[in-house]
C-alpha positions in Angstrom: -67.4 -12.6 106.2 -66.8 -13.3 109.9 -63.7 -15.1 111.0 -64.0 -17.9 113.4 -61.5 -18.1 116.2 -59.7 -21.3 116.8 -59.3 -21.7 120.5 -59.3 -19.1 123.3 -57.4 -15.9 122.5 -54.6 -15.2 125.0 -53.4 -11.8 126.1 -49.8 -11.2 126.7 -48.8 -11.1 130.4 -47.3 -7.9 131.6 -45.0 -8.8 134.5 -43.7 -5.3 135.1 -44.4 -3.3 138.3 -45.1 0.4 137.8 -42.7 2.0 140.3 -43.1 5.6 139.2 -46.0 6.2 141.5 -44.1 4.5 144.4 -41.2 6.8 143.8 -43.5 9.8 143.8 -44.9 8.8 147.2 -41.4 8.1 148.6 -40.1 11.5 147.5 -43.2 13.2 149.0 -42.7 11.4 152.4 -39.0 12.3 152.3 -39.7 15.9 151.8 -42.3 15.9 154.6 -39.8 14.3 157.0 -37.0 16.7 156.1 -39.3 19.6 156.8 -40.8 18.3 160.1 -37.7 16.7 161.6 -36.0 19.9 162.9 -39.4 20.9 164.5 -39.6 17.6 166.4 -36.8 18.4 168.8 -38.3 18.0 172.2 -37.2 19.3 175.5 -37.9 21.9 178.0 -37.8 25.6 176.9 -35.1 27.3 179.0 -32.7 30.1 178.5 -29.2 28.8 179.4 -26.7 31.2 181.0 -23.7 32.2 178.8 -20.2 31.4 179.9 -16.7 31.2 178.4 -16.0 27.5 178.7 -14.7 24.8 176.5 -17.4 22.5 175.2 -18.0 19.1 176.8 -17.6 15.9 174.9 -21.0 14.7 173.7 -21.8 11.6 175.7 -25.1 9.9 176.2 -26.1 10.8 179.7 -28.9 11.7 181.9 -30.2 15.3 181.4 -31.7 17.1 184.4 -33.4 20.4 183.6 -34.6 23.1 185.9 -36.9 25.6 184.1 -37.6 29.2 185.0 -40.5 28.2 187.2 -38.3 25.8 189.2 -39.9 22.7 187.7 -37.5 19.8 187.4 -37.4 17.5 184.4 -35.3 14.3 184.0 -35.0 13.5 180.3 -38.3 15.4 179.5 -40.2 13.8 182.4 -41.4 16.4 184.8 -41.0 15.7 188.5 -41.6 17.6 191.7 -38.6 18.2 194.0 -39.7 15.4 196.4 -40.2 12.9 193.5 -36.8 14.0 192.1 -35.1 13.4 195.4 -36.8 10.0 195.9 -36.1 8.7 192.4 -32.9 10.2 191.1 -30.5 7.6 192.5 -32.5 4.8 190.8 -32.7 6.8 187.5 -28.9 7.4 187.6 -28.1 3.8 188.3 -30.4 2.5 185.6 -28.7 4.8 183.1 -25.4 3.3 184.0 -22.1 4.8 182.7 -22.3 8.2 181.3 -22.5 11.6 182.9 -25.3 13.6 184.2 -25.9 17.1 182.7 -27.6 19.8 184.7 -29.3 22.4 182.6 -30.8 25.4 184.5 -32.5 28.5 183.2 -30.5 31.6 183.9 -33.4 33.1 185.8 -33.6 30.2 188.3 -32.5 31.3 191.8 -29.0 29.9 192.7 -30.5 28.2 195.8 -32.8 26.0 193.6 -29.9 24.9 191.4 -27.8 24.1 194.5 -30.6 22.0 196.0 -30.9 19.9 192.8 -27.1 19.6 192.6 -26.9 18.4 196.2 -29.5 15.6 195.5 -27.4 14.6 192.5 -24.2 14.5 194.5 -25.8 12.7 197.4 -27.0 9.9 195.0 -23.3 9.0 194.3 -23.0 10.6 190.8 -19.5 11.9 190.4 -19.6 13.1 186.8 -21.9 16.1 186.6 -21.7 18.6 183.8 -23.2 22.1 184.1 -24.6 23.1 180.7 -24.2 26.7 179.4 -24.4 28.5 176.1 -21.1 29.7 174.6 -20.4 33.4 174.6 -20.6 34.8 171.1 -17.8 37.2 170.2 -18.8 40.0 167.9 
């Protein structure tokens, strides 16, 4: 004998959010970022000279890099020497307080480094740090 239903049958509402799949995605993204973050360090590939000097205090400043080919980069933006000479004063003033760090490859001729340093000094920057790798004692 068939039963007759009295009124519409209602299903119970499930108001829970299944967060297990969201946690899985979050953990996967976190692992991907942990693996790729060290590889994302940008910059110009140079071999800094080694010297016995005390480390500089880490300040936010303008970074000027001269690579082994003599190309000049200001905070990872490549410039020719004439562009560097014309725009460095404005770049240094826009940066405001903070030092300027000169990073030069150890194979760059001394004359190239002095030319870049002279432009930096002529623009009125007084706080210039020369960056070198520390000497490792064995």
